[in-house]
N, C-alpha and C positions, 0 to 999 in steps of 0.2 A: 234691523232685523226684520225677516220680513215673517208674514205670521198667515194661516188662512184661516175665516169665518167662514161656520157655514151655518145657514137661519134657518127654523125651521118659517114653514109657509105660514104662519100670520108673524112673521118677523121677529121672534124671537130666539136666542140666538139656542141653539140644536145640541141637546146636550147629549145625544148617541154618537156626535160625535167629536174625537179627541176628549181634551177636557172643559169640558162646560161649552162644548162649541168651535173651541179657536186649540190649533197644530202650532208649534211653533216647529221648524223644519230646522236640523243641524245636521255637520258636516260629520262626518263620524271622523275621530282625530284622524287618521293616516292623511284623509285627505284634506285637512286642517295641515297640516305637517309637508303637506304638499304643493298648495294652494297660497297659506305663510299667512292664510286671513281668516275669518270667522264667520264676518258678517255675509248673509246670504239676503241676495235682494231678489225675491220673488216677481219677472215679469212676464208671463205667457203661463195659463193654465188652458189644460183639459181634460171633459168628464165624457166617460164611456159610461157603457152599455151597461158596464154594472156596479157607476156612481162611483168608482175610482178614478181616480184624479194625479193626471201627472200637473209638473210642476215642470215649468225653465224658469232656471235662476242664474244672476252672475253675482261672480264670488268677488270682489277687488277692495285696491289700498281705499282708505281711510283718511288718508295726511294731507298737507298738502303738498298737489303735482305742480312743478315746473318747468318749464323746457328746457330744464336740462337732469329732471329726473324720475321722467312718465319712460321713458323704456324699462325703468327697476320696475317697473310697479302694472305687471300683465294686468287681465282681467281673466275666469276661469268661469267655463261655460255650464251649467248644471244643470242635473236634469232628474227626476226621481219620480218615484208612483207613490201616493197611501190610498189605502184603502179604502171600502165605504165609511167604516168605522172612524177612520184615525189615522187607523195604526199606520207605518211604514211599512212599507212589503219589500217582504226581506232577503226577496229573490234581487235585488239592488242594491241592499246592502243593509248594513245595524239600524243604517238612521232612517232608509226608505231617498236616500243621496246620494248621486256621485259627481263628482266631479271628470269630467270627459273631455277638456280642449281647451288650452290658453290663447289666450286672441293679446291685441293691443290694451290701455289700459281705456281709448273709450270706446274700447267695441262696445254694441246695440244688440238686443234683441230684436227681430224687426217684426217680427210676422210666426207663426207657426201652424200649419199645413197638415192634416192630414191624408194616409195612402190607404184602398180598398182594404188591406190587412190591419188596421189601424195603428199600423207604422208609425211613426212621430217624422215631417221632415220644418226642420228647423233652418230660421232662414238668421245668419249676421249679419250686421256691418262690420269693418274694424275699422271705423276710426283712428287717425292720427294727428300730430302734437300739430297745430297750428294749417289745417282747412290743409292737408296738404291729402292728392286724392284716396279716400279709402277702400277697403277691399269688398268687397260682399261675397258670404257665403253659405251656400247652404251645405245643412248637416244633414244627414237622412242616417234612420236609427230599424232597429228594427224592432222583436217587439215584446225586447225583453231590456229595449232600452240601452243595449250596445249598438253604437255604430256596426254602419250597416257595414259589411267589407265590398259587396256587388250595387256600392253608389259611390260613384261619382270617384276617387282617389284615397279610396280606405276611410271611405263612408264621409268624404267630403270633397265638396267642387267649391269654387271657385269662381269670380270673370270684377269686372268692373264696368268703367261705360264704353260703351259700343267705343269701337279701332274711329281715333279721328275730331272726337266731341269733347267736348269738358270736362272735369268733373260731375259723376252724380251729387248731389246735395243730400238724394234722403229714398228710403225705401217706399214704395207707396203698400206693400201689398205682395202677398200670394194666394195665390186659389192652383185648383188641381181637380183637369180636362181628366172627360170622360173616358179616354185611354191611360190614363196615369201621368199622364207628363204634366211639370210643374210650370206655372208662369206665371215671372214675377217682374216691378214695375218698379224705375227706378226714373226718376224728373230731377232734371236741371230746366235747362232754357223753355228744352221739348218734353217731352214723354216720351222715355225708351221699354216697351219689354223684350222680354226675352225670356225664352222656351229652352227650358232644360226635358229632357225625355225621362223614361220613369229608372233610368241608371243612374241620372244624375248629370248627362251628360249633356252642353249643349248643342239642340240639335241644330247644327249649321245652313242651312236650307229653310228652314223661316225666317218670313221679314224680309225688308229690304237688301236687294243686291252689295255686297262688298262690307257689308254690316256685321257678315262671322256667323247669325243669329238671333240680330236684333231687328225688333221693328220700331221703326218711331216715326212719330208725328209733332207737328205743328201745330197748336194753339194758334198762333199768329199772337200770344201773351204769356211771359214767364210763369211759369207753372212757379208756387210758394208753398203748396202744399198738395198730396197725395194724397187721400185721407182712404181711401179701397177700392181692394178688385176683383170683379167680380163677374159672374163669363152672363151672359144673356141667355136668352132658351135656342139660341140658335147656334149656342158654342159662343159667341161673337164674344174676345174679352171688352168689360167697360172699368175705366179709370176716370176716379170720380174725385175729384180736387178744387186750388181752388186757384184761379190765376191774377195774378196781379196784370193790372190796368191804369190807364197817366193819373182815375182818381181814385184809386182806392183798388179795390180787388170783388173778385165776383167768383161764383161757381164756378165748371166745366167738370167734362165728361169728353176721354177723347173714348171713340171707338173703334176695334179691329178687326179684323173677317181673323176667321177659324183659321 
């Protein structure tokens, strides 16, 4: 069961937050019936200027998963908001949490972003059994934490590896440009950068010709992990991670033009 804990500046549990510094988010009875599960796993947080907390979580089956039954046990993505004192935001639900969308059992919240109006963006990889190619989904919310109908297709847009390339291994991070565009980076043997407009639609004019909105950079060795995506002072995306070499691994940075 996921919990939120807040501490004072002295490192003690904050008595003004929840129950002695602890909040245990729970789904409403209706959402428990919808998802079929009760265990909430908190995967990401955002703290707002008013000290309210946006929670991004998943709810999944905790039994034995096999090649025969994994499709019968989806994972639900859950969002919520708690006030500065840890009380649930009743504008979201009676418990502060709301189940938003069903994904496959191996779906993972990869990263979370924020738009200029403080509405959140969520990046979810929808993995499948036996290493088949995952989809990468971007969910756009409005400030009330409902899916934004003006973003993508009803609040959701998705993509996978660029055309002609092998499956992506993972998402290394997302960031938001000054013009509101969302940048996301995934990796396999190469580093791939994709740019979504503020409306959640991939910009087909971005990146390398023929890749449908993707930019690709070959660093000479396969990336085994990407840890971060940031923009430098000139707006150039920097993907930071680790590349495998013959005698081990070493840090690597891939930089793209804006």
